C-alpha positions in Angstrom: -13.1 20.5 12.5 -16.5 19.6 11.7 -17.9 18.5 8.3 -17.8 20.8 4.8 -18.5 20.0 1.5 -17.4 21.7 -1.8 -19.7 21.8 -4.7 -17.2 23.4 -6.7 -17.1 21.6 -9.8 -12.8 21.1 -9.3 -10.9 22.1 -5.7 -7.8 23.1 -7.0 -4.6 23.4 -4.9 -2.8 25.3 -7.2 0.4 25.8 -5.9 3.5 23.7 -4.3 2.4 25.2 -1.4 -1.3 25.2 -1.4 -2.2 22.6 1.3 -5.5 21.5 2.1 -5.4 19.6 5.4 -8.5 17.8 6.8 -8.3 17.3 11.0 -8.8 14.3 12.7 -12.4 15.6 13.9 -13.0 17.0 9.9 -14.8 15.3 7.5 -14.5 16.8 3.9 -16.5 16.5 0.9 -15.8 17.3 -2.4 -18.8 17.1 -5.2 -16.5 17.2 -7.7 -12.4 16.9 -8.2 -9.8 17.8 -6.9 -6.4 18.8 -8.9 -3.6 18.9 -6.2 -0.4 20.9 -7.1 1.0 21.1 -3.3 3.4 19.3 -2.0 4.5 18.3 1.7 7.9 19.6 1.1 7.2 23.2 0.4 4.3 22.7 3.5 1.7 21.9 1.2 -0.2 18.7 -0.1 -3.3 16.9 0.5 -2.8 15.6 4.8 -5.6 13.8 6.0 -5.0 13.2 9.5 -5.7 10.2 11.7 -9.6 9.8 12.4 -10.2 12.8 9.6 -11.8 12.2 6.0 -12.0 13.1 2.9 -14.4 12.2 -0.2 -14.2 13.2 -3.4 -15.2 12.1 -7.0 -11.5 12.4 -8.4 -8.6 13.2 -7.1 -5.8 14.1 -9.5 -2.3 14.4 -7.8 -0.1 15.9 -10.1 3.8 15.9 -10.9 5.7 16.6 -7.8 2.5 16.4 -5.6 2.4 14.6 -2.1 -1.1 13.1 -0.4 -0.3 11.6 2.9 -3.1 9.9 4.4 -3.4 9.0 8.1 -6.9 8.8 8.3 -9.8 7.6 5.4 -9.6 8.6 1.9 -12.6 7.7 -0.7 -12.0 8.9 -4.4 -10.5 7.6 -7.8 -7.2 8.7 -8.1 -5.1 9.4 -11.3 -1.2 9.8 -9.5 1.7 11.1 -11.3 3.2 12.5 -8.0 4.0 10.9 -4.5 1.0 9.2 -2.8 1.5 8.1 1.5 -1.1 5.9 2.8 0.5 5.4 6.2 0.2 2.9 8.8 -3.7 2.6 10.0 -5.1 4.9 7.5 -7.3 3.4 4.4 -7.7 4.7 0.7 -10.0 3.5 -1.2 -9.9 4.2 -4.7 -9.2 2.7 -8.3 -6.3 4.2 -9.5 -4.1 4.9 -12.1 -0.7 5.2 -11.4 1.5 7.1 -14.1 4.8 7.2 -15.4 6.1 9.8 -12.8 3.9 7.9 -10.0 4.6 6.3 -6.6 2.7 4.9 -4.1 3.9 3.4 -1.1 1.2 1.9 1.1 1.7 1.1 4.7 -2.0 0.8 5.7 -5.0 -0.7 4.0 -5.6 -0.1 0.3 -9.5 -1.1 -1.3 -10.2 -0.8 -5.2 -13.6 0.2 -6.1 -15.1 -1.0 -9.6 -12.1 -0.9 -12.5 -9.0 -1.9 -10.1 -5.2 -0.9 -9.7 -3.2 0.2 -12.6 0.1 0.5 -12.7 0.8 0.5 -16.8 2.8 3.2 -17.4 6.1 2.7 -15.6 5.2 3.7 -11.9 6.4 1.9 -8.8 4.0 1.0 -6.1 6.1 -0.1 -2.5 4.0 -2.1 0.0 5.1 -2.6 3.3 5.3 -5.7 5.4 2.1 -6.4 6.6 0.4 -3.9 4.6 -3.1 -4.9 2.4 -3.5 -4.3 -1.2 -7.2 -5.5 -1.4 -7.6 -5.1 -5.6 -10.6 -7.9 -5.1 -12.8 -5.3 -7.5 -11.1 -4.8 -10.7 -7.6 -6.9 -10.0 -4.3 -5.2 -9.9 -2.3 -4.7 -13.3 1.2 -4.3 -13.2 3.1 -3.5 -15.7 6.0 -1.2 -13.8 7.2 -1.9 -10.4 6.3 -3.4 -7.6 8.5 -3.6 -4.6 7.2 -6.0 -1.5 8.7 -5.5 1.4 8.2 -8.4 4.4 4.9 -9.8 4.5 2.4 -8.1 2.0 -0.5 -8.9 0.9 -2.3 -8.3 -2.4 -6.1 -9.5 -2.5 -7.5 -9.9 -5.8 -6.0 -11.0 -9.3 -2.7 -9.9 -10.7 -1.5 -9.2 -14.1 2.0 -8.4 -14.1 3.8 -7.3 -17.5 6.3 -5.6 -15.3 8.8 -6.4 -12.3 8.0 -7.6 -8.6 11.0 -7.2 -6.1 10.5 -9.4 -2.9 12.4 -6.7 -0.8 14.5 -8.5 2.4 15.4 -11.6 3.7 11.6 -12.1 4.6 10.6 -10.8 1.4 7.1 -12.8 0.7 4.0 -11.0 -1.3 0.9 -13.2 -0.7 -2.0 -13.3 -3.2 -5.1 -14.2 -2.2 -8.6 -15.0 -4.3 -11.5 -13.0 -3.3 -14.8 -15.3 -3.5 -16.3 -13.5 -6.3 -13.1 -13.7 -8.8 -10.8 -16.5 -10.0 -7.7 -16.8 -8.4 -5.1 -15.6 -11.0 -0.8 -14.6 -11.6 -0.8 -13.8 -15.0 1.8 -12.1 -17.0 5.0 -12.4 -18.6 6.7 -10.0 -16.2 9.5 -10.5 -13.4 9.4 -11.8 -9.6 13.2 -11.0 -8.1 14.2 -13.4 -5.6 11.5 -14.2 -2.6 8.3 -16.0 -2.3 4.8 -15.6 -3.8 2.5 -17.4 -2.0 -0.8 -18.4 -4.2 -3.6 -19.4 -2.1 -7.6 -19.3 -2.8 
């Protein structure tokens, strides 16, 4: 609980059992980087409770590692593991999702400057009612996006991978921000469902 600040160059969550937990009343700032090897399957990982806040310059989520956000996270994310942004949570980060990376967004995701990049073959799952605000930097996909139900992506989408619209009501809404041109571009595949392009 309360507010804590780490000024170490790198906060190392070095074992699968290592746990960085921020409580619902906690506010933890890392003036540097977090390197996460912890996994929730082993009692480790990064876990931010509802109401908690985690701030860091950069977070590297290693292969097999997990991040579970129920509160608020602000960082730049390099993801090779599994990152879960749960219902009601807000994750604000530019992203590089690696080939082994899986990102599950059930809440709200906001980019910062350079956008959301899923170009190495990783997987991004967006659930019904979730929002991806990639209005800064756009969303570049050469991997797989699985969109369930009525999910929304705000910003420019370049798709050279696969978008799967899951379920009978599978719909993806792609909306333009006021400061960018509404675009859907690329040579990728959209599997059965509906893409709504609005400006």
